[in-house]
One Martini backbone bead per residue (centre of mass of N, CA, C, O) as a GRO file, in nm:
protein
  197
    1MET     BB    1 -15.136   6.478   0.683
    2LYS     BB    2 -14.831   6.436   0.525
    3LYS     BB    3 -14.541   6.223   0.522
    4ILE     BB    4 -14.214   6.308   0.404
    5LEU     BB    5 -13.937   6.125   0.300
    6VAL     BB    6 -13.590   6.234   0.281
    7VAL     BB    7 -13.318   6.077   0.112
    8ASP     BB    8 -12.981   6.181   0.149
    9ALA     BB    9 -12.715   6.052  -0.088
   10CYS     BB   10 -12.525   6.314  -0.129
   11VAL     BB   11 -12.192   6.311  -0.110
   12ARG     BB   12 -12.100   6.609  -0.236
   13ARG     BB   13 -12.329   6.802  -0.175
   14GLU     BB   14 -12.311   7.117  -0.280
   15GLU     BB   15 -12.217   7.003  -0.584
   16SER     BB   16 -12.470   6.841  -0.619
   17ARG     BB   17 -12.691   6.744  -0.870
   18THR     BB   18 -12.883   6.563  -0.713
   19LYS     BB   19 -12.961   6.776  -0.501
   20LYS     BB   20 -13.104   6.962  -0.698
   21MET     BB   21 -13.331   6.762  -0.750
   22MET     BB   22 -13.427   6.738  -0.461
   23ASP     BB   23 -13.490   7.037  -0.410
   24ARG     BB   24 -13.703   7.057  -0.634
   25ALA     BB   25 -13.897   6.850  -0.521
   26VAL     BB   26 -13.951   6.982  -0.248
   27ASP     BB   27 -14.043   7.259  -0.349
   28THR     BB   28 -14.278   7.159  -0.522
   29LEU     BB   29 -14.437   7.006  -0.297
   30LYS     BB   30 -14.470   7.248  -0.107
   31GLU     BB   31 -14.636   7.415  -0.307
   32LEU     BB   32 -14.864   7.196  -0.357
   33HIS     BB   33 -14.825   7.096  -0.026
   34PRO     BB   34 -14.837   7.282   0.259
   35ASP     BB   35 -14.936   7.034   0.463
   36TRP     BB   36 -14.684   6.895   0.438
   37VAL     BB   37 -14.434   6.684   0.585
   38PHE     BB   38 -14.074   6.715   0.613
   39GLU     BB   39 -13.815   6.462   0.621
   40ILE     BB   40 -13.462   6.497   0.647
   41VAL     BB   41 -13.210   6.256   0.556
   42THR     BB   42 -12.863   6.286   0.609
   43LEU     BB   43 -12.638   6.044   0.568
   44MET     BB   44 -12.360   6.202   0.610
   45ASP     BB   45 -12.455   6.273   0.925
   46LEU     BB   46 -12.439   5.980   0.992
   47ASP     BB   47 -12.361   5.684   1.206
   48LEU     BB   48 -12.346   5.443   1.013
   49LYS     BB   49 -12.382   5.082   1.036
   50TYR     BB   50 -12.286   4.788   0.964
   51TRP     BB   51 -12.328   4.468   0.995
   52ASN     BB   52 -12.231   4.245   1.240
   53THR     BB   53 -12.223   3.984   1.434
   54GLU     BB   54 -12.307   4.133   1.699
   55SER     BB   55 -12.525   4.338   1.597
   56LEU     BB   56 -12.709   4.124   1.465
   57LYS     BB   57 -12.770   3.963   1.717
   58ALA     BB   58 -12.899   4.193   1.878
   59ARG     BB   59 -13.122   4.255   1.675
   60ASP     BB   60 -13.252   3.969   1.664
   61GLU     BB   61 -13.336   3.967   1.962
   62LEU     BB   62 -13.535   4.201   1.941
   63LEU     BB   63 -13.716   4.072   1.726
   64ALA     BB   64 -13.793   3.816   1.892
   65ARG     BB   65 -13.927   4.024   2.118
   66LYS     BB   66 -14.072   4.265   1.971
   67GLU     BB   67 -13.871   4.538   1.990
   68TYR     BB   68 -13.962   4.787   1.777
   69SER     BB   69 -13.875   5.054   1.969
   70ALA     BB   70 -13.595   5.037   1.935
   71PRO     BB   71 -13.341   5.243   1.836
   72VAL     BB   72 -13.241   5.057   1.593
   73PHE     BB   73 -13.549   5.123   1.452
   74ASP     BB   74 -13.593   5.423   1.381
   75TYR     BB   75 -13.551   5.432   1.069
   76GLY     BB   76 -13.760   5.215   1.000
   77ASN     BB   77 -14.007   5.355   1.126
   78GLN     BB   78 -13.990   5.612   0.960
   79PHE     BB   79 -14.020   5.474   0.688
   80ARG     BB   80 -14.292   5.322   0.739
   81GLN     BB   81 -14.466   5.599   0.811
   82ALA     BB   82 -14.449   5.707   0.547
   83ASP     BB   83 -14.630   5.839   0.259
   84GLY     BB   84 -14.355   5.938   0.127
   85ILE     BB   85 -14.060   5.892  -0.098
   86ILE     BB   86 -13.733   6.033  -0.120
   87VAL     BB   87 -13.450   5.950  -0.333
   88ALA     BB   88 -13.103   6.065  -0.333
   89ALA     BB   89 -12.870   5.931  -0.585
   90PRO     BB   90 -12.598   5.848  -0.722
   91PHE     BB   91 -12.417   5.686  -0.966
   92TRP     BB   92 -12.243   5.395  -0.835
   93ASP     BB   93 -12.104   5.124  -0.938
   94LEU     BB   94 -12.399   5.055  -1.083
   95SER     BB   95 -12.543   5.206  -0.838
   96VAL     BB   96 -12.503   5.296  -0.508
   97PRO     BB   97 -12.406   5.424  -0.240
   98ALA     BB   98 -12.305   5.285   0.054
   99VAL     BB   99 -12.476   5.460   0.249
  100LEU     BB  100 -12.747   5.354   0.133
  101LYS     BB  101 -12.706   5.054   0.188
  102VAL     BB  102 -12.679   5.085   0.496
  103TYR     BB  103 -12.954   5.208   0.542
  104ILE     BB  104 -13.114   4.967   0.431
  105GLU     BB  105 -13.012   4.770   0.639
  106ASN     BB  106 -13.139   4.934   0.884
  107ILE     BB  107 -13.453   4.914   0.773
  108SER     BB  108 -13.429   4.604   0.735
  109ALA     BB  109 -13.706   4.442   0.901
  110GLU     BB  110 -13.879   4.219   1.060
  111GLY     BB  111 -14.169   4.408   1.156
  112ILE     BB  112 -14.108   4.686   1.007
  113THR     BB  113 -14.089   4.667   0.662
  114PHE     BB  114 -14.142   4.352   0.689
  115GLY     BB  115 -14.289   4.035   0.619
  116CYS     BB  116 -14.374   3.684   0.714
  117SER     BB  117 -14.508   3.396   0.552
  118ALA     BB  118 -14.619   3.116   0.398
  119GLU     BB  119 -14.644   3.300   0.125
  120GLY     BB  120 -14.430   3.519   0.221
  121LEU     BB  121 -14.342   3.825   0.143
  122TYR     BB  122 -14.422   4.154   0.297
  123GLY     BB  123 -14.519   4.472   0.323
  124LEU     BB  124 -14.525   4.761   0.585
  125CYS     BB  125 -14.552   5.016   0.428
  126ASN     BB  126 -14.726   5.330   0.377
  127ALA     BB  127 -14.626   5.410   0.121
  128GLN     BB  128 -14.735   5.505  -0.210
  129TRP     BB  129 -14.442   5.634  -0.280
  130MET     BB  130 -14.146   5.657  -0.498
  131LEU     BB  131 -13.869   5.887  -0.549
  132PHE     BB  132 -13.601   5.861  -0.778
  133LEU     BB  133 -13.285   6.035  -0.776
  134THR     BB  134 -13.046   6.073  -1.057
  135THR     BB  135 -12.702   6.064  -1.160
  136ARG     BB  136 -12.526   6.003  -1.483
  137GLY     BB  137 -12.240   6.018  -1.661
  138GLY     BB  138 -12.364   5.820  -1.841
  139VAL     BB  139 -12.532   5.600  -2.062
  140TRP     BB  140 -12.789   5.376  -1.896
  141GLU     BB  141 -13.037   5.343  -2.036
  142GLY     BB  142 -13.133   4.999  -2.056
  143SER     BB  143 -12.915   4.876  -1.896
  144ASP     BB  144 -12.807   4.582  -1.727
  145MET     BB  145 -12.592   4.764  -1.548
  146GLU     BB  146 -12.831   4.910  -1.423
  147ILE     BB  147 -12.900   4.895  -1.063
  148GLY     BB  148 -13.015   5.128  -0.899
  149SER     BB  149 -13.315   5.151  -0.993
  150ARG     BB  150 -13.382   4.848  -0.972
  151TYR     BB  151 -13.331   4.831  -0.669
  152MET     BB  152 -13.543   5.041  -0.575
  153LYS     BB  153 -13.786   4.899  -0.702
  154ALA     BB  154 -13.759   4.633  -0.545
  155LEU     BB  155 -13.794   4.762  -0.265
  156CYS     BB  156 -14.083   4.847  -0.301
  157SER     BB  157 -14.195   4.562  -0.314
  158PHE     BB  158 -14.079   4.465  -0.043
  159PHE     BB  159 -14.223   4.721   0.128
  160GLY     BB  160 -14.512   4.802  -0.017
  161ILE     BB  161 -14.470   5.000  -0.263
  162ASP     BB  162 -14.660   5.081  -0.535
  163SER     BB  163 -14.497   5.343  -0.638
  164TYR     BB  164 -14.256   5.412  -0.909
  165SER     BB  165 -14.002   5.669  -0.959
  166CYS     BB  166 -13.766   5.793  -1.216
  167VAL     BB  167 -13.515   6.049  -1.217
  168PHE     BB  168 -13.275   6.128  -1.475
  169ALA     BB  169 -12.924   6.212  -1.554
  170ASP     BB  170 -12.792   6.138  -1.856
  171GLY     BB  171 -12.464   6.208  -1.956
  172ILE     BB  172 -12.341   6.453  -1.773
  173ASP     BB  173 -12.007   6.374  -1.839
  174MET     BB  174 -12.011   6.404  -2.139
  175ALA     BB  175 -11.830   6.576  -2.373
  176ASP     BB  176 -12.064   6.555  -2.618
  177LEU     BB  177 -12.243   6.680  -2.393
  178ASP     BB  178 -12.493   6.880  -2.222
  179GLY     BB  179 -12.496   6.893  -1.889
  180LYS     BB  180 -12.673   7.141  -1.825
  181GLN     BB  181 -12.918   7.053  -1.996
  182ILE     BB  182 -12.967   6.784  -1.864
  183LEU     BB  183 -13.033   6.902  -1.588
  184GLU     BB  184 -13.266   7.086  -1.672
  185ASP     BB  185 -13.445   6.859  -1.780
  186ALA     BB  186 -13.458   6.705  -1.510
  187LEU     BB  187 -13.590   6.930  -1.343
  188GLU     BB  188 -13.849   6.937  -1.508
  189LYS     BB  189 -13.925   6.640  -1.455
  190VAL     BB  190 -13.953   6.663  -1.155
  191GLU     BB  191 -14.192   6.854  -1.155
  192LYS     BB  192 -14.386   6.675  -1.317
  193THR     BB  193 -14.379   6.431  -1.129
  194CYS     BB  194 -14.480   6.574  -0.868
  195ARG     BB  195 -14.772   6.629  -0.997
  196THR     BB  196 -14.841   6.300  -0.972
  197LEU     BB  197 -14.828   6.241  -0.644
   0.00000   0.00000   0.00000
């Protein structure tokens, strides 16, 4: 039985086109793998905090004592133990929404999701794959200004996740393009990609 973690960073919630992609991915994988267990973490429902001087000091003291089961590491432990990870987030300000960045801050900890040795950093996560789903108002594929997908791919390497896939709906808000068709095409690609996981 595999555990799949679904990280929902769809800020606009019900009207979110990125969430439609996420829902399609979950539905497809549930149909393909009825024995898999899905845990959905809706970031907008969490009271996530970015680190400040005091909270970071307290966290670092726990890490120094190797108290990896402390509640502050719950999200990191959940992330580390997942067999597969889906992240759904729209393209915001060339990257991803702040709530996803704060979540990543919360899960990134030495001894939890990555380790460090004389040879350098290495990942500690169990996941074999990450599927990143995103919608982008303009056409950003291939642009060096598109940092969202590249950031998530780099995190896979950092956390020790071998396989990374990104399905995107590019140009979805451009007046001269058919946004509905772009989304439909992306949903079809989500299904196809899920069949390869």
